C-alpha positions, 0 to 999 in steps of 0.5 A: 556883066551889066554896066549902069550909066546915066545918060551923059555919064562919062563913058571914058570911065569904062571904055578903056577896059570894056573891050578887053573883057572876055565877059559879055557886057550890057550897058544900061542907061535907062533904069530906076530903083526897081531895075533888076539885072537879067538872070544871066548877069553875075556883076553890076558895075556903076559909078552912080552911087550917091543919089537917093534912087541909085542908093536904093537900088544898090542896097536892094541888089546887095540884100538880094545877094544874087549878083555882085556889085562893083563901084567905080571911083570916078575921081578924087575924094573932096572934103566939101563934096563929102561933108558940106554938099547940101544936095546930097544925103548924109553919108552918100559918099561911101559911108558905107560903100554900097557895093561888094567892092570898090575900084579905088584910085590909089593907096591914100583913097583906100586908107580914107575909105577904110577909116570910114568903115569900108574894110574888105571892100577896097581894091587898088586899081587906078584910073584906066582913062588916065593910062594913056598919060603914063610917061608924059613929060612937060613940053619943051618951051620954045625960045621966046615963048611965055611961061603958061600957067593953066588956071582951072576949076572943077566942074562943080567948083562949089556946093554952097554960095559961100564956097562959090564966092570964095572960088571967085575971090581966089581967081580974082586975086590971082588975076590981079596978082598977074596984072602986077607981076606979068613976069617972073625975073626975065620970064613973061607969064601967061595965064590960060583959063579953063573955068566953069560957065558961071565963074567964067562969066563973073570974072568977065574974062576976054575971049582970048583967055577962054580958048582952053575951055573948048579944047580937050584937056589933054591937049591943053596940058601939053601946051602949058608949063604949070597948073593952078586948080581948085580941088579936082581930079585935074590934079592927077592929070597935071601931075601925070604930065609932070607939071608943077601944080598948086592947089587953089582953095580959099576955103582951106578945107582938108585936102584928101589929095594934097599938093606940093604948093597950096594957095589958101590966102592972097599972101600965098600968091607971092611965094607960090607963083614964082616957084611954079616957074622955077620949082625947087627939087624937094617940092618936085619930089614931094609932088611925085610922092603925092601922085603915086600915093593918090593914083596907082599908075606905075602900070596900066589900070585897065589890066587890073580892072579887067582882072578884078571884074573877071574874078568877081564874076568867077566868084558869083559863078562858084557861089551859085553852083555851090549854093553858098553865100556870096563872099569875097576876100579882103583883097582880090588884087595882089598888092602892087609893090608889096616889097616897097615902091622903088624911089622916084626918078626925081629922088636925085640927091644932087638936085635935092641938095645943090649946095653939097658939091660931093653929091654931084660927084658921079665918078666912083674912083674919084669919090673914093680917092677924096674919102681916102684923102680926108681920112689921111688928113684926119690922121695928120691932125692930132685934135681930129684923131683925138676927137674920133678916138673919144667918140669911139670910146664913148660909143663902146662905153654906151654899148656896154652900159646899155646893151641890156636896154634892148627890148625894154619899152622906151619910157622905161629906158628913159627912166633908167637913164634919168636914174643913172644921171642923178646918181652920177651927179650925186657922186 
């Protein structure tokens, strides 16, 4: 297997799983569009797929059909990067995927890529470099410690001057809001900044506010209590840490990976920032739902990556030995959670509906007694019992009258019900 990486490309994309392979690996950093893999190579793996040189190379490798090509997703899909990036040729972002297969981050990414015509190319893998974050939880804030919110941008926060201007404006608005609201209730709020150089310089942040930029991101996330970020793969890392996350995007672009909280205009700061300090349970549940849709992370992604690589190499060996055309099934990896994903731990009815005292009852015997009491009381109240009897009689009547509607298209059902009502009014 040959892994193509430009010098400076993040080795973290491949290092978590390369050493686990039984297949020999060669990492290639110096190559151009005329590069050819050695005769012993069965598979070419790369995350470099959008520059013209890389695209020419990948097209040629596919046309030659001698080796398989596996594309690695190196982060989330981002609308502006896909549709409003003047430095990239049209369709450079996976329209189509220039490989036999693509290792995708999650189900939502697969749905989007297949909507762009990449049927049979997408495999549900996850992101191996994030495996170490599984099971992380937010820090326990020491008494008297401020509530810290990490404010971050993507490595490239904008691809046009208008986009960069809106990013600067959004961050300036956030900083101004914090000056006016340094506390949420009795809880002091501290902003921790992690911005790209040009944005950081334009805001003129004090040195104390920029310390996070020099620390590893995982360490920063362990020291904060919430995150506000422009569209970025940081969204996934923050959600894996269990931190409430708000998406800051004054361009109001469609979000391929949404967030439970969104700030697309200054007026949203007033509602979002206090909720990050005290996040409602339904928003927490939605954030967990987003995470598991955007990132396959219920089990290690490195294992699935190794399985995918080994299977593709085996398919190339079979193709060569049999002299047949190289083909792959629509899905190499077995679907995760084929019977449906289990409910997330944050799906706690008592927390989601705090006003419903009955949902806080965990003693089954006591709950059964309360239900028995209510049934007994209803029988002692003639009006309640009469209403229940009328309801049951009406239900039996509806079942008798409309049993024949089973299997009939809904529109036809509505037409029949309308005819019955008109006939009833006529009599």
